[in-house]
N, C-alpha and C positions, 0 to 999 in steps of 0.2 A: 504494500500500500504506500501511497505517497502522502506524507503529512504536509499540509499547506499552511495551516496555523494549528494551534492547540485545539481548535474547535472544528476544523474543516479538513477533510481527507478525500483523496481519490481512492475509490474502492472497487471500481469496475472498469472494463475496457481493455482491449489489446491483450497483453500477457497476463493481466490480473484475472480475467474471466475467460471470455471467448474472443477470438480474433475479429469476429464480425461486430462485436459490441462497440458502440460509441461509449465515451467515458461516463461513469456513474460517480457522483460525488455525494459525500455524507456531511451533513451539518449537525452539530451536536451542541446545544446550548443548555447547560445546567440540567441535564436529565431529560431534555426535550430534543427530539431528533427528527430529521427529514432527509430524504434522499432526492437527488436531482437526476431524473431519468432512470431507466431500468435495463438498458441493453436489449439484446434480441431475445433473451430468455433461454439461451442454449446452455447456460452455466449458472443457473439461479442458486444452486447450493453453494457454489464458490463465492458468489456475491454475499450471501448471508454470512458465510465464514469470515470473509474480509471485514464485514461490518463488526462482527463480534471481536475480531482481532484488534480493532481500534479501541477496545474497551467499552463499546456501546452495545448494550443488549438489544438485539434486533427487534424484540417485542416493544421497544420504546419508540419505534418509528411511527410518527403521527401523520406525516404527509409524504406522498410521492408526488414530487413537483415535476410535471412534464413540460419540457421546453417546446416541443412540437411533435406532431403525430408520426413521424417516420419510424419505420420498423426497427432500425438499429438503436432507437431510443425508447421504443414502447413495446416491442415484441414480448418483453419479459413482464409487463405490468399484470397481465391476467394471473400469472403464477404468483408473483410477489404480493399482489393484493390479497389473495387467498391465504398466504402464509402469514403476512404481517398485520392484516386487519386495519391497514392505514387508509386514510382518505386520499383519493386521487384528485389532483388539481390539474386542469388544462384549460386553455382558452376556448370559449364557446364556439369560435369559428372552426374548430377542429374536433370538437366533442362528437359530432355526428359520425365522422369517419372512424373514430375509435369504437364507438358504441355499436356500429353495424359491421365492423371488421372489413373496411374497404381496402382491398389489396392494391389498388392502383395508386390512390392518393397517399397512402401510407408507405408506398414503395416496397411492400412485402414481396411483391412479385420479383423485384430486383434481386432478392435473396433466395428465390425459389421456395418461398415460405408462404404460409397462410396466416393472416392476422387473426388472432383470437379476440373477439369483441369483449369489451369490459365496460362497466359503468364509470362515468366521470362524476365524482361526488361534488366537486366544487368547480363551477364554470366561471372562469375569469371573463370580464367584459370591460370595455373601455380601454383607456390608454395605460392606466396603472392601478394596481390593487395592493394593499398591505395585508400580509398574512402574519398573524401572531404565532410565534413558536416559543412557548413559555411566555416570558416577558419581553422577548426580543422581536424585532420586526424583520420580515423578509419582504422585499419589494419585488413585485411581479410587474414587468414592463412589457407592453405589447410592442413587438418589433417585426412586423410583417415584411414579406419579401421572399425569403427562401420558401416559406409556406404562409398561408393566410393568417394562421394563428400562432406564429412563432412568438415565444416569450423568453425574455432573459430574467434572471433572478439576481438580486443584489443584496448582500449582507455586509454589515460591519463586524469585523472579527479581529481582536487583538490589535486594534489601532489601524487596520487596513480595510479599505473598501474592496470587496471581492465581487467580481462579476462572473456569473455563470452564463456564458454566451456560447451555447453548444455548437451551432453551425454558422459561425461568423463567416466562414469561407464559402458558404453556399452549399450546393450549386443552385443556379436558376434554371429550372426545367419545366416545360409545360405539363408533364404528367404530375408534377408536384403542386400545380396551381401557383407557381411562382410569379412574382411581379417584379421586374427589374427596377422600376422607379421607386417602388416601396423599399426594395432591398437597399438601394443607395441611401435613401433617407434614414433607414434604420442604422446603417453603418455610421452615418454622421451622428445619430443619437447616441450610439455606443461610445463614440469618441468624446462626446460632451459629458458623459458620465465620469470621465477622468478617474478610472479605476486604478487601484494599486496592483491588483492581481486579476488576471483573466484565466478562468478555467474553461477551456475550449473542449469541444466534443471529440476532435480527431487529432489535433495538433498539440495537445498537452497543456501545460501550465506556463503562463508568462508572468514574470514578476517585475515590478517597477513600471511607473507610468509611461516611460519612454518606450519600453519593450511592448507594452500593451498597445499603445498608439501605433507603433510601427507595424505590428501584426495586422491591426484593423485597416490601416491606410493602404496596405498593399492590395486590398480587394476593391478599393475605390478606383 
């Protein structure tokens, strides 16, 4: 596992779970925990093991925070939701594709897989929502473009602003209902957040405001 701060860890993705998985991140605030995304679901038992190895009882997971509906981020939700009994959070613009198991918009077909439908418990709407994790706040910010309901999550941890921006790099593709103009606007919004640490879905962890900005700007 990768320790990002004393409260934030990378627990899934690549060599940590299954090679097809996008990154999965764990947030733990004083006994209250959430995970960001769930991978494809090909190695759910390893993901649970990694959470426990961070000193966090997986039964303490309160939220599964979905950044967007694509299979490499959500294929594991059906299994994890049944194991952890946590509430699933996603933007309302993508909830329908998850709840009916749409294989095209979720890109499950790109992986030769079938999307298992699941219920979205909390539907985000509007440009920003605050989610309470214990007494701390997780900001959910709508960043459409890569997909209609893409969301980034922002937390303050150990004096650092951490941005969970899973697919900053895109791609923009018609099967994913992408919108290039929205994508560019969202990249500029991410820059304006001025994060100290970026936790990306496929490129890893970027530390320092300059490194975060450099990574985002290359896709503009």
